[in-house]
C-alpha positions in Angstrom: 129.4 -17.8 82.8 127.7 -19.9 80.1 128.0 -17.1 77.5 131.7 -16.6 78.2 132.5 -20.4 78.0 130.4 -20.8 74.8 131.9 -17.7 73.2 135.4 -18.8 74.0 134.7 -22.3 72.6 133.2 -20.9 69.4 136.0 -18.4 68.9 138.5 -21.1 69.5 136.9 -23.6 67.1 136.7 -20.8 64.5 140.3 -19.9 65.0 141.4 -23.4 64.3 139.1 -23.7 61.2 140.0 -20.3 59.8 143.7 -21.0 60.5 143.5 -24.3 58.7 141.6 -22.7 55.8 144.2 -20.0 55.5 147.1 -22.5 55.7 145.7 -24.7 53.0 143.1 -23.2 50.7 144.3 -19.6 50.9 148.1 -20.1 51.3 149.1 -19.2 47.8 146.8 -16.2 47.7 147.9 -14.9 51.1 151.5 -15.2 50.2 151.1 -13.6 46.8 149.3 -10.6 48.3 151.9 -10.3 51.1 149.1 -10.8 53.7 150.1 -14.1 55.3 151.5 -12.4 58.4 148.4 -10.3 58.8 146.2 -13.4 58.6 148.4 -15.3 61.1 148.2 -12.4 63.5 144.4 -12.3 63.3 144.2 -16.1 64.0 146.7 -15.9 66.9 145.0 -13.1 68.6 141.6 -14.7 68.1 142.9 -17.9 69.7 144.6 -16.3 72.6 141.5 -14.4 73.5 139.2 -17.4 73.0 141.3 -19.0 75.7 141.0 -15.8 77.8 137.2 -16.0 77.5 137.2 -19.6 78.7 139.3 -18.5 81.7 136.8 -15.7 82.4 133.9 -18.1 82.2 135.6 -20.5 84.7 136.3 -17.6 87.0 132.7 -16.4 86.7 131.6 -19.8 87.8 133.8 -19.6 90.9 132.8 -16.0 91.7 129.1 -16.7 91.3 129.3 -19.7 93.6 131.1 -17.6 96.2 130.1 -14.2 97.4 128.9 -12.1 94.4 128.8 -9.0 96.6 132.6 -8.8 96.2 132.2 -7.3 92.8 134.3 -9.8 90.9 131.3 -10.9 88.8 130.7 -7.4 87.4 134.4 -7.0 86.5 134.6 -10.5 85.0 131.6 -9.9 82.8 133.0 -6.6 81.5 136.3 -8.4 80.9 134.7 -11.1 78.9 132.6 -8.7 76.8 135.8 -6.6 76.1 137.6 -9.7 75.0 134.8 -10.8 72.7 134.3 -7.4 71.2 138.0 -7.0 70.8 138.3 -10.2 68.8 135.5 -9.3 66.6 136.9 -5.9 65.8 140.6 -6.6 65.7 140.7 -10.1 64.1 137.6 -9.3 62.0 139.2 -6.2 60.5 142.4 -8.1 59.7 140.4 -10.9 58.1 138.5 -8.3 56.1 141.8 -6.9 54.8 143.0 -10.3 53.8 139.8 -11.4 52.1 139.0 -8.1 50.3 142.3 -6.3 49.9 140.7 -3.1 51.3 143.3 -1.8 53.7 141.0 0.8 55.2 139.7 -1.9 57.4 143.0 -1.6 59.3 141.8 1.8 60.7 139.5 0.0 63.1 141.9 -2.7 64.3 143.4 -0.5 67.0 139.9 -0.2 68.6 139.8 -4.0 68.8 143.3 -4.0 70.3 142.3 -1.4 72.9 139.3 -3.5 73.9 141.6 -6.6 74.3 143.9 -4.5 76.5 140.8 -3.3 78.5 139.7 -7.0 78.9 143.1 -7.8 80.5 142.9 -4.8 82.8 139.4 -5.6 83.8 140.5 -9.2 84.5 143.2 -7.8 86.7 140.6 -5.8 88.7 138.3 -8.8 89.0 141.2 -10.9 90.3 141.6 -8.4 93.1 138.0 -9.0 94.1 138.2 -12.8 94.1 138.5 -14.4 97.5 
């Protein structure tokens, strides 16, 4: 529970900071390179999944306080890890494209997207186990 809440909080804070940095310090550079939309997508998905991690952390607290034999704890943990890894890979690869101009980083973005989708599916499975 603690890891999910802390990871969500850190990723959320970083999304705000990175988004502000992009909107102010990097605005001209991102617009000139045509990568402003890519940057915005990375920040949005990071922020959405930071909130998802906080939700998972709160649900873990509820599940751990209840009957952990229901299996929700296991599914929630996997969901949170999938969200965290998805953000690192998906948003990280998009940030790498924006900062370096190396478009080959885009090849790994779908892996991060699949991990994010897996996180939502695992959250669905966990919800079925919650009492």
